[in-house]
N, C-alpha and C positions, 0 to 999 in steps of 0.2 A: 966555280965559285955558284954555279946552277944547278949542278948537283945536291950542294950544298943545304942550297936555298929548299928543296925537294926535299929534301931529307928530313928540314926542322918542320916545315910546315905539313907534313906526315907525320910525323912526333907530336904535334900541336897535337893535331885532329885527334889521333888515338888519345891521346890527354884526354883532349873536351870527351872523349865519348867512353873514356871506363869512371870521369867524373860524374855521367852522366846517368839521369835515373827517371822511368815510369808508375806513375799512381794511380790508379784505377780507385773513380773516388763516385760515390753511390750515393744519392742525396735523396732523404723524405722528406715531404712526398716530392713525386715523379716531376710534378706542376711545377718545380720550382727550379727560378734561373741561378745559373752561375755567373760571378763579373766577377775583372781581375781588380788591380787595385786602382785603375786608373776611368775604371764602371766601364768596360766594355767587357759584352757579355762572350761567355762561352761557349764554341759550338758544343752539346753533350754526340758522342758514339751513336747513346740508344738512347730511349726516352731515360730522364733521369741518374745516368750514368757518362764520366767524364770521364779522358785518361792526359793524364798531365804529367810535361818532360819536364825535369828539372837537375837542377845541378851546384853547384858550390849556392850560387844566389839564393833565398828562400825567395818563396813567391804568394806573396797575398792572395786573398781571396775572399771574398762573401756571395752566402748564397741567400735569397729570398724567394719571399713564397708568397702568395695573398691568403692573409688569413695567422701567418704564420712569423715568429719575430724571428729577426735578420740574425744571422751565425757568420761569422766571418774565424779564418783560421790560415795558416801557413804550411806551403806545403815546400821541401829540402830534402836534403840529401837523408835525415835520421826518418823523417816521416815511414811505416809502412808500406806494402805494394801498394794494397787496399785498406782504402777509409770508405764509412759510412759516418754520415751527417747527417740527421735526423734533428727535424726543425722544430720549434717548442710551438703548439698553434697558442696563436693570442683571439682567436674566435673560434665559438664551436656554434652547429648548427642544430636546433633545437627541436624536435618534433614532439609534440603531444595530441595523443589521440586518446579518446571516450567513449566508452562504452556505459548508459545509450548517447546511441551515437547524437538526438538527441541535445546532449550537454551544452549550453551556452560557454563558453570559453574566454578568461579575462587575463591578463597580463598589466602588470601592475594597474588594477582597476580600470583597464580599460575594455572595452568587450573587441577580442579578437577574431572570430569567429566561432563557430559548431561543428562539433563530431571531432575534430582536427583541427590540429594549429602549427607553423611553422615560422621560429626568427630566430636571430643571432642573438648570441650572448657573447659577451667579449672580456678579455686577462680581465681578473679583479673584481668583476660586476655578479649584483645575481638577482635575480626578477621575481616576482611571487605571481603565481598563476592558482585562480581560481574558478572551480567549474562547479559550474548550476543547473539540474534539472527538476525538472516536477517530479515526484515520489523518490527521491534521492536525497543521502546527506548531501551538504556543502561540503566540498573539498576543497583543501587548503593547501598550498607545497610552497617551501620559498626554493628556488633551483639559486645553484651556485657551478661557478666555473669547474669550479675542479670534483665537481660530483662524479662524471662520469671521463672515464682516460681517453674515452674517440672521439673525433673529431664530430661527431653528429650521434648527438644524447636524445636519444628515444625516452617517452615517458609514456606509457599504455596503462591508462586507469581506466579500472573496473569501479565504480561508483554503488557505494551501497545502500541500498531499497530503505526509503524510512517508511515507504509505502506499496500496500500488495490488492490489487484490484480483480474481488472473486463472483465472480456470476453465479446467483443461486439459482434454481429453477424447483417451486414447488407443485402440489396438484392443484391449486384451485385458485380464482382468485384472490387474493391477501393484501394487509396491510402488510409495511415493511420496516420495523421501525430499530434507528441504529443509534444508542444511548437515548432513548425515548422519543427521537424524532423522524415523522415518517420520511422515507426517501424513498417509497414508491407506492402506490396506494391502486388497487385496483386490477393489476398485470400480475401475472402467474411470475416473475422474474423480475430482480432486482440486481444494480449492482451495486458492490458495499466494499468501503475503502478498510481494509486490515492497518493498524496503524504501530510504527514498531515502538514509540515511548511510551503505549498503555493496550493496553486492552477495551475491545469494545464486545458492548450488551444488543446482542442480536436477537430481535423479539417480528417473530412473525403470528399476528394475528388470520384467520380466515373463519367464514360460518361453518358451520359443521366439522370442524377441526379444536384439537387440543392446540392451545399457545403455545408454541415453541419460543423455549426463550433457553440462551446459552451464552456463554463467557469466551471470547474469541480470542485467541490473542496472537501475535505477529508470528509470532514461532510455531504456530499447527500450522503439520503439513497437509494444508488445506490448499484443493485443485484448485485452476483456477478455475473450471470451469462445474459446476459438482448440482448434486439434484437432490434435495430433503424433503423424505414420507413423510408429509402431516396425517400424525395420528388420527384416526376420527376420534371426536369429542363423544363417547356413546349419551350421555346428559341432554345434549341437542337431539339426537337423534328419537330421547326418549319423550322431547319436549312436543309441545303443537306449535308451526310458525307462526299462526296469526296471534301477536303478542299484544294486542289491544285490550284483553283482556286481566291480562298481569294487574294487580296491588292498584285495580281503578274500581270507584266506589258507584254502580250501580243501583239503578229506584227499581223494584218490583210492586205493580198495579195491582193487587189480588182483581181476579176478576169481580161483576156484578152478582151479589148472587152466592159465593162461594162464604160459608162462616171464618172467622178466625181461625178456631178451633182447626176448621179441615185445612184449613190452608197450611198453619203449622204444622199442621201432620205428617202434609204433604212434603216438605222444608224438607223436614228432618228425618221424614223417609229416606229420602235420594243423600242427603247429608253422611247418615249412618252406610251407607252402600259402600262409600268410600272413604269415610275415616271411623275411625274404633273407636272412639273417646269423645264427648265433649267436653272440655273445659268451662266452659261456661253455658247453665240450662236454667234461663230463667224464664217461663212461664210466665209472667204476670207483666213486666215489663218486654216481654217479646223480646226477649236478647240471648243470643245463642254465637258460640264459638267452638270450634272443634280444639283439642289440642295437636302441637304441630304433628306432621310426621317427617321423616326424612328420608332422606334416600342417599346413599353414598355411588360416587363415579370416581374416575379416577382424576384425582388433581384434585376435589372437591365433593360439597355435599350441599344437596339439595334440600331445602323442607317448605311445605306448603301445609295450609290451612286454612277455613271458611268464617266468616262472619255474616251473620244474620241480625239484626238489626231493627225491632220497628220503628215507623217515622211516624212525629206524632201529628192525632188529628186540625187539617189544616182547614176544616168545616165543610171540605168536600165530600164528605161522608166517603171519600176514597181509602180502602185499606192498603198500606202500606207500608213494604222493606227496602232497607240500605243493603247493599247484597255487594261482598266483594270477598274471591279468591288473592291471597297472599303468595308471595311467591318469593325466594330468597334463598341466595349461596352464599356461603362459605369456602373458602379453597385453604380449609387446611382439614385434617384428618380428625381430628375428633374439635370439631369446631365447642365455642360459648358464643352465648345469644348476644354480645359484640363484634364477634366476628361476621356475623351474615349481616347482608346489604339484597336491598332490595332487587327482585330477575327479571328482566321484562319478558321472561316463557314462562307456562307453565305446564306442566310434564301433563303429558297424555292422560293419565291416568285421572287429572281432573280438570282437563280441561271443556267436559260438557258439562258439569254438574251446572253451571248457569243454565245454560238455554237449558238444558231437558228440567229443572224448574222452573222457568220463566214460565216453558210450554204447562205446566202444569197449574200451574196457576193462574197465570193473567187471560 
């Protein structure tokens, strides 16, 4: 009888062995925990790998991990020898990095940081990020949970510049104008901002040099630091630095004992040395005016003339004349009278005529 029992138990154990099966289960992420149906955790054989022995009875399991949807499954005799369970994330980690690093980052309208921020986004959720930085266009983007497959969503944003700063250096102290507004005065250099949305008009004005004027576009290949060599103003060099005598009326008092005719002849002599033609030559009224003489320089024309007119006798017995050296400039190649305006300087060829006449007659 005992022998029959032993044989039955051996047969039963053999039958169980033949009906048992080992299944290797790999779970991603490896940090997940595998639970049996009653909630007891299963110990892995290695990180993320489990070995399950099953028989004719179905075994129910649930894999869980923080940030992922849980997944339940059954292991039985029909299961393959190896199973892979990939949990689907329900939360992703977002990293936003900006260039430039000074950019301020807003998430759903709230300031979150500068240069780089990190936050989580959940399944079915979306967030709006806004980046703001000086001299750059504002960047706006709506981030959705499904935009990237990885659980770590990275956004490296290179912001678009809308302004560039250029440092300009010139030969002499100058005034720098941007769109007609002075941005620097009395210095040899200035920082100029170029605008993406429109060009700027840059003017540089310095004594002794021609005015620099240029329309500069943001897209131009302008280096961050540049030196501009101003062109020498030949008219400035050819004129007298003492500007008080231009376009002003001066009184010449003829010295006592000199006759009117002698005074007139002396004044006309010096005028004729400088000017070829008298436009007005009235000896009776004592009114003399030369024709304009013009001289062209690069970018403009200068014209000069002299007028002398006898003053009425005021009863003191003095013979007096009003004298004016008129100096005018026009920024045209072939100007008309309407193009000329008074110029505060006098060309050196005519700058001494007043002092010469006064020396001879006063």
